[in-house]
C-alpha positions in Angstrom: 47.6 43.8 -25.5 47.0 45.9 -28.5 50.5 47.1 -29.2 51.6 43.2 -29.0 49.2 41.6 -31.5 49.7 43.8 -33.7 53.8 42.6 -33.5 52.3 39.1 -34.6 50.4 40.6 -36.6 53.8 42.4 -38.6 55.1 39.2 -37.7 53.3 36.5 -39.4 53.2 38.7 -41.9 56.3 38.5 -43.2 56.5 35.1 -42.8 53.9 34.3 -45.2 55.9 36.6 -47.5 59.0 35.2 -46.8 57.9 31.8 -47.2 56.5 32.7 -50.0 59.2 34.7 -52.5 61.5 32.5 -50.8 59.8 29.3 -53.0 60.5 31.2 -55.9 56.6 32.5 -55.4 55.7 28.7 -56.4 53.0 28.1 -53.6 51.2 30.2 -52.3 49.5 28.7 -49.2 52.9 29.2 -47.6 51.0 32.4 -47.4 48.4 31.2 -44.9 51.0 32.9 -42.1 50.4 36.4 -43.6 46.1 35.6 -43.8 47.1 35.4 -40.0 49.0 38.1 -39.5 46.7 40.4 -41.1 43.5 39.9 -39.4 45.2 40.4 -35.7 46.4 42.8 -37.4 42.1 43.8 -38.8 41.7 43.2 -36.2 44.1 44.6 -32.6 43.7 47.3 -34.7 39.9 46.8 -34.2 40.7 47.3 -30.2 42.3 49.7 -31.3 39.4 52.6 -29.1 38.6 54.1 -25.8 35.7 51.8 -24.9 36.9 48.5 -22.5 34.1 46.4 -23.7 35.2 46.6 -27.6 38.4 46.4 -27.1 37.4 43.3 -24.8 35.6 41.3 -27.6 38.5 41.9 -30.4 41.3 41.1 -28.2 38.6 37.9 -28.0 38.1 37.2 -31.5 41.7 38.2 -31.9 42.8 35.1 -29.2 40.4 32.7 -31.2 42.0 33.1 -33.9 44.9 32.8 -32.8 44.2 29.7 -31.0 42.5 28.7 -34.4 45.9 29.5 -36.5 47.8 27.5 -33.1 45.9 24.5 -33.9 45.9 25.1 -37.7 49.8 24.9 -38.2 50.6 22.5 -35.7 47.8 20.0 -36.6 50.0 20.9 -40.1 53.4 20.8 -39.3 52.6 16.8 -37.7 50.8 15.2 -40.6 53.2 17.4 -43.0 56.2 15.6 -41.2 54.4 11.9 -40.8 52.4 11.9 -44.7 56.3 12.0 -45.5 58.3 10.1 -43.7 55.6 7.0 -44.3 56.2 7.6 -47.5 60.0 7.3 -46.8 60.8 11.0 -48.8 62.4 13.3 -47.6 59.3 16.3 -45.2 59.9 19.4 -46.9 62.2 21.4 -44.5 61.5 25.0 -45.7 57.3 24.3 -45.1 57.7 22.3 -41.5 59.8 25.3 -40.7 57.6 27.5 -41.0 54.2 25.5 -39.9 56.6 24.9 -36.6 57.3 29.2 -37.2 53.6 29.9 -36.4 53.0 27.7 -34.4 55.5 28.7 -31.8 54.5 32.2 -32.5 51.7 31.6 -31.7 51.3 29.4 -28.6 53.5 32.7 -27.4 50.9 34.8 -28.2 48.2 33.3 -27.3 49.6 32.1 -24.1 50.9 35.8 -23.2 46.3 36.1 -24.3 45.6 34.5 -21.9 47.9 35.8 -18.4 46.8 39.2 -19.9 43.0 38.5 -19.1 43.2 36.8 -15.7 45.7 39.9 -15.5 42.5 41.9 -16.3 40.2 39.6 -14.5 41.7 39.6 -11.2 42.4 43.9 -11.5 39.0 44.0 -11.8 38.6 42.3 -8.2 40.7 44.4 -6.5 
């Protein structure tokens, strides 16, 4: 699961950088996905360990980061969309797309982590 974590970290970093540089480097908040990607990458590298307890600890930290990112990005996407439409404005499509992409990536990541945790627990019981 650590390799999957590192793949998602790279995807989030790419999303953040694309959002930032794609909008003319005006909005530093476009880098938020990159910060989540860096956190996942950092703890993903720490999870590459022969020690099972260390690996479990860092993967649980990663899934927590993923869940917080999923909830935060999803909430921000909904809030930003509703705020713009309630004022009769068109929502910022680039920001909305970035938030929804981050939400989708982290949802998939969290689901994969939970499935991996369940499979590992079942394997230990046998």
